[in-house]
C-alpha positions in Angstrom: -27.4 81.2 24.7 -25.1 82.2 21.9 -23.3 84.8 24.0 -22.7 82.3 26.8 -21.3 79.7 24.4 -19.0 82.4 22.8 -17.7 83.3 26.2 -17.1 79.7 27.1 -15.2 79.2 23.8 -13.0 82.3 24.5 -12.3 81.1 28.0 -11.3 77.7 26.7 -8.9 79.2 24.1 -7.4 81.5 26.7 -7.0 78.5 29.1 -5.3 76.5 26.3 -2.9 79.4 25.7 -2.2 79.7 29.4 -1.6 76.0 29.9 0.8 75.9 26.9 2.7 79.0 27.9 3.2 77.7 31.4 4.4 74.3 30.2 6.6 76.0 27.6 8.2 78.4 30.1 8.8 75.5 32.6 11.0 73.6 30.1 11.6 75.8 27.0 14.6 77.6 28.5 16.9 75.0 30.1 19.7 76.2 32.3 21.0 73.2 34.3 24.0 75.0 35.5 21.8 77.9 36.8 24.3 80.3 35.3 23.5 83.9 36.1 20.5 82.9 38.3 19.5 84.7 41.5 19.7 82.7 44.8 16.7 80.7 45.9 16.1 82.9 48.9 15.9 85.9 46.6 13.2 84.1 44.5 11.4 83.2 47.6 11.5 86.8 48.9 10.3 88.1 45.5 7.4 85.6 45.6 6.4 86.8 49.1 6.9 90.6 48.4 6.8 91.3 44.7 6.4 95.0 45.1 9.7 95.2 47.1 11.7 92.9 44.7 14.0 93.7 41.9 12.0 94.1 38.6 14.8 92.3 36.8 13.9 89.1 38.6 10.5 89.1 36.8 12.3 89.4 33.4 14.8 86.6 34.4 12.1 84.0 35.4 10.5 84.3 31.9 13.7 83.2 30.2 15.0 80.6 32.6 13.0 77.4 33.2 14.6 76.4 36.5 14.0 79.8 38.0 10.5 79.9 36.6 9.7 76.5 38.3 11.3 77.6 41.5 9.5 80.9 41.6 6.2 79.1 40.9 6.8 76.8 43.8 7.6 79.7 46.1 4.5 81.5 44.9 2.3 78.5 45.8 4.0 78.2 49.2 3.5 81.9 49.9 -0.1 81.7 48.8 -0.6 78.8 51.2 1.0 80.7 54.1 -1.3 83.7 53.3 -4.4 81.5 53.4 -3.3 80.2 56.9 -2.7 83.7 58.3 -5.2 85.9 56.4 -6.9 87.0 59.7 -4.1 89.5 60.3 -3.6 92.8 58.4 -0.2 91.6 57.1 -1.8 88.5 55.6 -4.4 90.6 53.9 -1.7 92.8 52.3 0.4 89.8 51.2 -2.7 88.1 49.7 -3.6 91.2 47.7 0.0 91.5 46.5 0.2 87.8 45.5 -3.1 88.0 43.7 -1.9 91.0 41.7 1.4 89.4 40.9 -0.2 86.2 39.8 -2.7 88.0 37.6 0.1 90.0 36.1 2.3 86.9 35.4 -0.7 85.0 34.0 -1.6 87.9 31.7 2.0 88.2 30.5 2.2 84.5 29.8 -1.1 84.5 27.9 -0.1 87.6 25.8 3.3 86.0 25.1 1.7 82.8 23.8 -0.9 84.7 21.8 1.8 86.8 20.1 3.8 83.6 19.3 0.7 82.0 17.8 -0.4 85.0 15.7 3.1 85.6 14.4 3.0 82.2 12.6 -0.6 82.2 11.4 -0.8 82.3 7.5 -1.5 85.8 6.2 -4.2 86.1 3.6 -2.3 88.9 1.8 1.1 87.2 1.4 -0.2 84.6 -1.1 -2.0 87.1 -3.4 -0.5 87.2 -6.9 1.7 90.2 -7.7 0.1 92.7 -10.1 1.1 92.6 -13.7 3.2 95.6 -14.7 4.9 96.8 -17.8 8.7 96.0 -18.1 9.6 99.5 -17.1 12.3 100.7 -14.8 11.3 100.4 -11.2 12.9 101.2 -7.9 11.1 98.5 -6.0 13.1 95.5 -4.8 12.1 92.2 -6.5 9.8 90.0 -4.5 11.4 86.9 -2.9 9.5 83.7 -3.6 8.8 81.6 -0.6 10.2 78.0 -0.4 8.0 75.1 0.8 9.8 72.5 2.9 8.2 69.3 4.3 9.9 67.5 7.1 8.7 64.0 8.3 9.0 63.7 12.1 6.8 60.5 12.2 9.9 58.5 13.1 11.5 61.0 15.3 12.6 59.6 18.7 11.5 61.4 21.8 14.2 62.8 24.1 17.0 61.6 21.8 20.6 62.7 22.8 23.5 63.4 20.4 24.8 59.9 20.7 21.4 58.3 20.1 20.3 59.7 16.8 17.9 57.9 14.6 19.2 56.3 11.4 16.4 58.1 9.5 18.0 60.4 6.8 18.3 64.0 7.9 16.0 66.5 6.3 17.4 69.7 4.8 16.2 73.3 4.9 17.5 76.0 2.5 19.0 79.1 4.1 16.4 81.4 2.6 14.4 84.3 4.1 10.9 83.0 3.3 10.4 79.3 4.3 6.9 77.7 4.4 7.8 74.9 6.8 5.5 71.9 7.3 6.3 69.3 10.0 4.5 66.0 9.8 4.1 64.7 13.4 3.8 61.1 14.7 0.3 59.6 14.5 -1.6 60.2 17.7 0.0 63.6 18.4 -2.4 66.1 20.0 -3.9 69.1 18.0 -2.4 71.4 20.6 0.2 74.2 20.8 3.8 73.3 19.9 7.1 75.1 20.4 9.6 74.5 17.5 13.3 75.3 18.0 16.5 75.0 15.8 19.4 74.4 18.1 23.2 74.4 17.5 26.1 73.7 19.8 26.1 77.4 20.7 22.5 77.6 21.6 19.0 78.3 20.1 19.3 79.8 16.6 15.6 80.1 15.9 12.3 79.5 17.8 8.6 79.7 17.0 5.3 78.3 18.1 2.0 77.3 16.4 -1.0 75.0 16.9 -1.1 71.6 15.2 -3.9 70.8 12.7 -5.2 67.5 11.4 -5.0 67.1 7.6 -6.0 63.9 5.9 -6.0 62.2 9.3 -2.4 63.2 10.1 -1.2 65.9 12.6 0.9 68.6 11.0 2.5 71.9 11.9 2.7 74.9 9.5 5.2 77.7 10.3 6.9 80.5 8.5 10.6 81.1 9.1 13.6 83.1 8.0 16.8 81.0 7.9 18.8 83.4 5.8 21.0 84.4 8.8 21.8 80.8 9.8 25.1 79.2 8.7 25.0 76.0 6.8 25.6 72.9 8.9 23.8 70.3 11.0 21.3 71.4 13.7 18.8 69.8 16.0 15.1 70.5 15.4 13.3 70.2 18.7 9.4 70.1 18.8 7.9 70.4 22.3 4.3 70.3 23.5 2.8 69.4 26.9 3.7 65.8 27.5 5.7 65.3 24.2 9.2 66.2 23.0 10.6 65.3 19.6 14.2 65.8 18.4 15.6 65.2 14.9 18.8 66.4 13.1 18.4 68.7 10.1 20.8 70.3 7.7 20.8 73.9 6.7 21.9 74.2 3.1 23.2 77.4 1.5 23.9 77.7 -2.3 27.6 78.0 -3.3 27.4 81.6 -4.2 25.9 82.4 -0.7 28.6 80.7 1.3 30.0 83.0 4.0 
């Protein structure tokens, strides 16, 4: 039936969003030094008793990949313990708490991924032509034209470090508020969700996510971005999906009269 097929399609899309969000949170926020992280026993205690834990731990695990992975492992371990001792009243209470916590975390991950996706979907109203008006005095600010930028990542090297950069010429991005960014991915890349980040030596300067599409037989990403707040210089553009990670240097270029 049509209703059943629609439900299956919605479930498939939700599952894709959940799988991407879980993969993204597990590696999108690296913290190898575990700076500012709670101890492992605290994460384990929070996994076993989420209602009695500090709410700030839930916020922390969504922005720290090592803690997210550790918490997920503790959650699976606690769930296994619950299944083994669910005959007792304590096991029943823990099982209900873990199910509630798991559903809440899964819902937060799906909503987070959905918001990241819809934030970068092209808007049908942004590309409409501006109405023609008479050359009279107006208090409205002039419209800022969007800039289209195409970056070729077909030769980008996976997992490339700062000393192993490709000899491919670096792409450039103008430091403008409205950038229509198109990334050409290597042939064979999946039409899945991708996380795109602009990283400096100080940290992540910009991050977004979108789903790849196939155009003329080539996988591409389309994003909208505001780079007006980023200083000119060389950055690393990192593109991540499940099972794939690309990294390529890019240059942010600011016109001379905009130099800070």
